[in-house]
C-alpha positions in Angstrom: 90.5 2.5 31.2 91.7 1.5 34.8 94.8 2.7 36.4 95.7 -0.5 36.7 95.3 -1.4 33.2 96.8 1.4 32.1 100.1 0.5 34.3 100.2 -3.2 32.8 100.2 -1.9 29.3 102.7 0.7 30.0 105.1 -2.2 31.4 104.4 -4.3 28.4 105.5 -1.7 26.3 108.4 -0.8 28.2 109.4 -3.9 27.9 109.0 -4.6 24.3 111.2 -1.5 23.7 113.9 -3.0 25.9 114.0 -6.2 24.3 114.2 -4.8 20.5 116.7 -2.5 21.7 119.1 -5.3 23.1 118.4 -7.0 20.2 119.6 -4.8 17.7 122.7 -3.8 20.6 123.5 -7.5 20.3 123.7 -7.3 16.2 125.6 -4.4 15.9 128.0 -5.9 18.6 128.3 -9.2 16.9 128.7 -7.6 13.3 131.6 -4.9 14.3 133.2 -8.1 15.9 133.0 -10.1 12.9 134.3 -7.3 10.9 137.4 -6.7 13.5 137.8 -10.4 13.1 137.9 -11.0 9.5 140.1 -7.4 9.3 142.5 -9.3 11.9 142.9 -11.9 9.9 143.6 -10.8 6.2 146.2 -8.4 7.8 147.8 -11.2 10.0 148.3 -13.3 6.6 151.5 -11.6 5.6 152.6 -11.5 9.3 152.7 -14.9 9.6 154.5 -15.2 5.9 157.2 -13.5 7.5 157.2 -15.7 10.7 157.7 -18.6 8.4 160.5 -17.0 6.1 163.8 -17.8 6.4 164.7 -13.9 6.5 162.1 -12.6 9.0 161.4 -9.0 9.7 161.8 -8.4 13.1 159.8 -5.5 14.7 158.0 -4.2 11.4 154.3 -3.4 10.3 152.9 -4.5 6.6 150.0 -2.4 6.7 149.9 1.9 6.6 147.8 1.5 10.1 150.1 -0.4 11.6 147.4 -2.4 12.8 149.4 -5.9 13.1 152.8 -5.6 13.6 155.9 -8.4 14.0 157.5 -8.3 17.2 160.6 -10.3 18.6 163.6 -9.1 20.4 166.1 -11.7 18.5 165.3 -12.9 15.0 167.8 -15.9 14.8 169.2 -17.6 17.3 172.9 -18.4 17.0 174.8 -22.1 17.5 177.8 -20.4 19.6 177.1 -17.6 22.5 179.2 -16.0 25.6 178.3 -17.2 29.2 179.1 -15.8 32.3 180.1 -18.5 34.9 180.5 -17.5 38.7 183.0 -18.9 40.9 184.0 -18.5 44.2 186.8 -19.8 46.5 188.2 -19.8 50.1 191.7 -19.2 48.5 192.6 -16.0 46.2 194.6 -18.8 44.3 192.0 -21.4 44.3 190.4 -24.2 43.8 187.7 -22.6 42.2 183.7 -23.8 42.6 181.3 -23.0 40.1 177.5 -21.8 40.9 175.0 -23.6 38.3 171.9 -21.9 37.4 168.8 -23.5 37.0 168.1 -22.9 33.1 171.4 -20.8 32.0 174.3 -23.1 30.3 177.0 -23.9 32.7 177.7 -27.5 33.3 178.8 -28.7 30.1 177.0 -32.2 30.6 173.9 -30.9 31.1 171.4 -30.4 28.3 169.3 -27.4 27.8 166.4 -27.8 29.6 162.5 -27.5 28.6 161.5 -23.6 30.8 158.1 -22.3 29.3 155.8 -20.9 30.5 158.1 -20.0 33.3 160.5 -17.5 32.9 164.1 -17.5 34.6 164.7 -14.0 35.2 168.3 -14.5 36.4 169.6 -16.6 33.9 167.8 -14.5 31.2 169.8 -10.9 32.8 172.9 -13.2 33.3 172.9 -13.8 29.7 172.0 -10.2 28.7 174.8 -8.9 30.9 177.4 -11.0 28.9 176.3 -9.1 25.9 176.8 -5.7 27.2 180.6 -6.1 27.5 180.9 -4.6 31.3 179.8 -5.1 34.1 179.6 -1.3 34.8 176.3 -1.5 32.4 175.4 -4.4 34.9 175.8 -2.8 38.0 173.2 -5.2 39.7 176.0 -8.5 39.7 177.7 -6.4 42.4 175.2 -7.3 44.9 174.3 -10.8 43.2 177.9 -11.5 44.0 177.9 -9.7 47.2 174.8 -12.1 48.4 176.5 -15.0 47.2 179.6 -14.6 49.5 177.2 -14.0 52.3 175.8 -17.3 51.2 172.3 -15.0 51.3 169.1 -18.2 51.4 167.2 -16.4 49.2 169.6 -15.8 46.6 170.8 -19.2 46.7 167.3 -20.2 46.1 167.5 -19.1 42.5 170.1 -21.3 41.7 170.2 -24.8 41.2 172.6 -25.5 43.5 175.4 -24.3 46.1 178.9 -25.6 45.7 179.7 -25.2 49.0 176.9 -27.4 50.1 177.1 -30.3 47.9 179.6 -32.2 50.5 178.5 -34.1 53.2 182.2 -33.6 54.2 182.6 -31.8 57.5 185.3 -30.0 56.3 183.6 -28.9 53.6 179.8 -28.0 55.4 182.1 -25.8 57.5 183.8 -23.8 54.7 182.5 -20.5 53.5 183.6 -18.7 50.2 185.8 -15.6 50.6 186.9 -14.4 46.8 184.7 -14.9 43.5 184.9 -14.0 40.1 183.6 -14.1 36.8 184.9 -16.0 33.8 183.6 -15.4 29.9 183.6 -18.9 28.6 182.6 -19.4 24.7 179.5 -22.3 24.3 178.8 -24.4 21.6 176.7 -27.6 20.6 179.2 -30.8 20.7 178.9 -33.2 18.0 176.4 -36.0 18.4 176.9 -39.1 20.2 179.3 -37.5 22.7 179.1 -37.7 26.7 179.2 -33.6 26.6 176.6 -31.5 25.6 178.6 -28.6 25.3 182.0 -27.9 24.4 183.6 -24.5 25.5 186.6 -22.3 25.5 187.5 -19.9 28.4 188.1 -16.4 26.0 188.5 -14.1 29.3 187.7 -12.6 32.6 184.2 -10.7 33.1 184.6 -9.5 36.9 187.1 -8.1 38.2 190.3 -7.5 35.6 192.7 -10.0 35.3 195.4 -10.0 38.1 192.5 -8.7 40.5 190.8 -10.5 43.5 187.3 -9.5 45.1 186.3 -10.1 48.4 183.2 -9.2 50.6 185.1 -6.5 51.7 186.2 -4.8 48.2 182.9 -6.0 46.9 181.0 -3.5 49.6 183.3 -0.8 49.3 182.5 -1.1 45.1 179.1 -0.9 45.7 179.3 2.2 48.4 181.3 4.4 45.4 178.7 3.5 43.1 175.8 4.5 45.6 177.8 7.8 46.4 177.8 8.4 42.6 174.5 8.2 41.8 
């Protein structure tokens, strides 16, 4: 055979073998995909049943190999919750103005908001802090409160509004908060057909302790002391 004919035959043979190999590979891959899809579907049946159950099992597994599991931080949502309300004032005796967050309960006339798929991390952390029981377990709040007294624009931008800029009068626009505190309120749903969506009752002080007041200087000293400890 001529060299040209031999070369053409070799190329044709290689192409045929490559196509055959590729076809077998695709068949194997497709078979594996179907197998795992069927396996996951079968293993997911008890997981879905658990999801629809009134007594869900959180963070559990239903097969020996733990291939498909349930996950969730909270299995139920309570009808009552403790909320932290941040307040600031020009004078230590008040009056105090509340900071409103974008998602967490605050204003008792405001209905809950649809926030998915966005996650308001600051609002979430405020609720986590209320569950921890003490600001010592949420030291980040000290810097947060300090930034509020400094009227940091980036931090204020994380909130629904600045209570010190809502008034158009010249006196309010020139006033700056000097003292800050965090109150604890028990929130629960109001009855239907009421003007207020929430009902709340004060249950105590979160920070600082009752009888104490914190200003810009005392917050800075507290933060500096914590920095030295760590």
